[in-house]
N, C-alpha and C positions, 0 to 999 in steps of 0.2 A: 063361442070362443073355444078353441082347442089349444091346450097348453101341454107341451111335451118336455120332459126332462131326459137328458142323456147322462148317465153316470158312467164315468170312465175308470173308476177305481174299485176298491174292495167294498163288499156289501156293508153298509153302515159305517164305512170309514170316514175320514175327515172330509174328503171332497163330496161324498154322498150326503153327509150331514148338512153341508153348505147347500147342496142342491135342494134337499127337502125343506130347508129353511126358506129358500127363495120361492119354492113352490107354494109353501104355506102362506107367505106374504102375498103372492099373486092371487091365491084363492080368496083371500080376505076382501079384495077390492074388485075382483072379476065379477062379471054378471052371474046371477044365480045358476044359470044353465051351463056355465063353463065346465068343460071336461078336462080333467088333469090326469096324466099318466106319466110314468117314467120307465125307461128301459136301461137295463144294465148292459152296456156295450160288450163287456167280456163274455156275456152269456149268449151273444148272437152267434148262431151257427153259420159258418161260411165255408162252402166246399173248397177243398184243396185244389181241385182240378176244374177248370172252367175255360170257356172261350167267350169272347166278347161278341154280342149280337147288337149291332148298331140299331137295328129295327126295334129292339126292346129297351133301348138305353134310357128313355124317359121314365121307365118304370124301374130302372135299376136292376132289371132282370138279366143277370149274366148266365147264359145257358150252361147247364152242366154238360160236360163232354161225354162221349161214349165210353170213357175209361171205366172199367168195371169197379175200380177202387173208389169211384165217386158216387156210385149209384145209391148207396145207402146213407149218404150224408145229406141231412136236411139243409135247406137254404132259407134262412130267416130274413135275408136282405129285402126281398120284395115287401114283406109285411112291415119291417121297420121303416123302409123308405116311404111307403104309403103313409105311415104315421107322421113322418117328417113333412111330407108334401101337404097333408091335410092340416098341419098345425099352423096356428097364427103366431104362437110364441114358442121358441125353443131355447132351453137352457142347457148348456154343456158344462159339466164340472169334472175336472180331472186332477189327479195327483201328478206330481212331477218326479219321475224316477231318472236318475243319472242325467240331469239337466234338461229332460224333455218329457213329453207325455208318454204314457204306456204304449208300447208298440202295437198292442192289440187294437187300440183306438185308431192309430194311424192305418192299420191294416183294414179296418172297417171303412175308413175314409177312402182309401185307395181303391177298394174293391166295390164300393157302392156309390160314392159321391163323385167328386172330381169330374173328369171328362164325361162320365155317363150322364150327368145331370146339368152339364154346362148350358146355360141359356143361349149363348151365342151359337153353339152347335145345334141346339134345338130349333132356333129361329132359321138357321140355314136349312135344316131338314124340312121345316115347314114351308119355306119358300120353294124348295125343290119339288115337294109334293104338289104344291099349287101350280107350279109351272108345267109339270108333267101330267097333271090331272089324276095323280095317284091318290086314291082314297082308301088304300088297303091298310095304312098305318093305324094302329090303335093307340098311338101316343096321346096322352091327355095334356095338350099344350096349355090349356086354360089353368089347370091345376098346377102345372110346373111353374108357370109365370106368376102364380099367386103371390102377393106381397106377404112377407114374413119378417119378424124381428127376432133377434137372438141376444142372449147374454152369455158371457164366458167367465168361468171362475177356475183358477188354478191354485193348487195347494202344494207347497214345498216343505220338506222337513228341515232343511238347513236354515240358519238364521239370516244369512245374506242372500244376495241375488246371483252370486257367482256360480251356484249349482242349479239355477232355475231359469236360464235365459231363453230357452226355446219353448217354454210352455205356451203362453198366449199366442206367439207368432204361429206355431203349428196348429193351434186350435182354430185360428182364423181360416185355415185351409179347408176345414170341414164344410164351410158354408158359402164361400164367395161364388162358387160356380153356379149356384142356384139363385144368386142375387139376394140372399138373406142378409139383412142389414143388422150389424152388431150395434146395439144401443148402449150397452154398458159392459165393462169388463174389469176384473181386478185379480191380483195375485196376492196370496197370503204366504208368508214364510214362517219358519220356526215351529211347525206342527209336526214334531218328530215322533210322536207316539199316537197310536190309534185312539181317536176320540178327543185328542188334546185340543182340537179346534173349539170345543165347547168352553175352553178356558179363555178364548179370545173373543171378548164381547164386541170389539170393533169389527172383527171379521164377520161375525153373525149379523151385525147391523148392516154391513155392506151387502150381505146376501139378501137381507130383507128389502133394502132399498132397490137392489137390482130387480127383484121380483115385482115390486110396485112400478118401477120405471117401465118395465116391459109391457105391463098391462096398459099404462098410460099412452104408450106409443103404438100399440098394435092397431092395425087397420088404417093408420094415417098415411097420406100420400107424401107428406113432407117430414119424414122421420129424421130426427136429429140425434147425434150422439150425446148421451147424458152421463157418461162414466165419470168416476172421481178424478181421473187424470186425462188431460187432453193429449199428451204425448207429443213427440216431435213431428210425426207424420200426420197431416190433417185429414187423412182418409181412414187409416186403420187405428190411429191414435196410439201407436207404439213407438219405441225408441231404437229399434235395431236398424242401423244404417250401414250400408256398404259404401266404402270410400273408393271412388273410381279415379280416372285420370284427372289431373288438375284439381279444380274445385268441385267437380261433379260427384254427386252422391245418388244412391238409390235406396229406397226403402226395402229392406230384406223381407218384410212380411208381405207387402202388397205390390211392390214393383214401381211405385211412383218415382219419378225422376226429379231431382232437385240439385241444389248447389250450396256450397258453403258461402256464407256472407259474413264479412268482418264488419262489425258495427263501429263506425268512426269514433275514435277517442274513448272507447269503452273497454278495449282489450277483450272483446266478447265475440265469439264465433257462433253464429246461428245457422240453421238450415232453412232454405227458402224453396218452396214448391210452387211454381207458377201454374197457371191454368193448363198450359200445354204439357207440362211434366206430369200433372195429375191424371191426364188422359191415359197414360200408360199403365195405371194401376189396375190390377185384376179385379178390384172392387167396383170398377166402372164397366158399363157395357161396351164403351169404346175400347177399353183395354182388352176385354175378352174377344172383341171382334178383331183387333189387331193380331192377337195370338192365333185365332182361327185362320186368318189369312196367311200368317207365317207358317203354320204347320201344313196347310194345304200347298203352299209354295214349295216347302221342303220335300213333302211327299211326292209332289209332281215332278221334281227334279230327280228324285231317286228311283221312282217306279220304273222308268225305261231301262235302268241299269241292273235291276234285281236279277235278271236272268244270268248275269255275269257271275253271280255268287251262288247260284243254285247248288252246284256240286260241292262247294266249300261248306255250305250250310248242312248238307247231308253228311259230310265228313264229320263235322262236330257233333251232330246228333248221334252218330254211331258210337262215339266215344262214351256215351252213357252206358252201353253194355259192358264196357271195360272198367270204368272208374266210378260210376254212380253208386253211392251208399243209399240203400233203400230201407225205409222204415215200415214196420207193420202197422 
């Protein structure tokens, strides 16, 4: 069993203390040969200049460009991604700064995970390779499609939730593309000083329980959410809802479609997500397939017209020489 922690905050800060607490609890009940490691996300080196290589995408390898300024910048992403892909259990713990997770964690997510590891796109490439008889790809589809479970922990300094709304919703975006199933999640508030999480016995116990739950669910085919709060959305188990036309709503975290329902005689409004509405969630393979079809359709409609804007694109590129501020 491979257990991986991802620390999104300061070394030995509140969120990292929670991470280590969860890892310790997991170690106590994991098989004796289980391997446990953790990565400090802010320490991961990501080149500033790159270009996307679809052929390398399953390994998260974004090729460095020929730009001389990038030649001496190491790229740690393939190593970290390999650790994520080989893991059975992943725990992500982040502080919340200015209502959301640190930008450097989002940067790692954007440059390494997301579309580069999307299982719907990988299955499409796999089908295309099979149809054309192309055996040149070195993508490890079996490893990419491996089942994994994850736990999320967010720590805010403010006492209330008004300064911490985007923590867990954005942390979900790290894992859905690979089909990693979040088993438990929680957010802690009121930890405004470094190390003050150690004064919150309830938070430390939640971290221990999260570690234990993840070990109990790892490797199962019928993984179920075990978190302390079920949330409004039945898929991501969070409460951030976008109000649309009429009584229609959408889960802001995962995209599931639902509607407001007024309970008769109770003056109570609830949100209902039927089976059809759940299919649009990015947490489902159907939802990711729908998105793949959408972006292929959009790209297909735009591609024949791109020659129309070739000169305009060059015009805007040339403005770099006049206006761009460069950093050493």
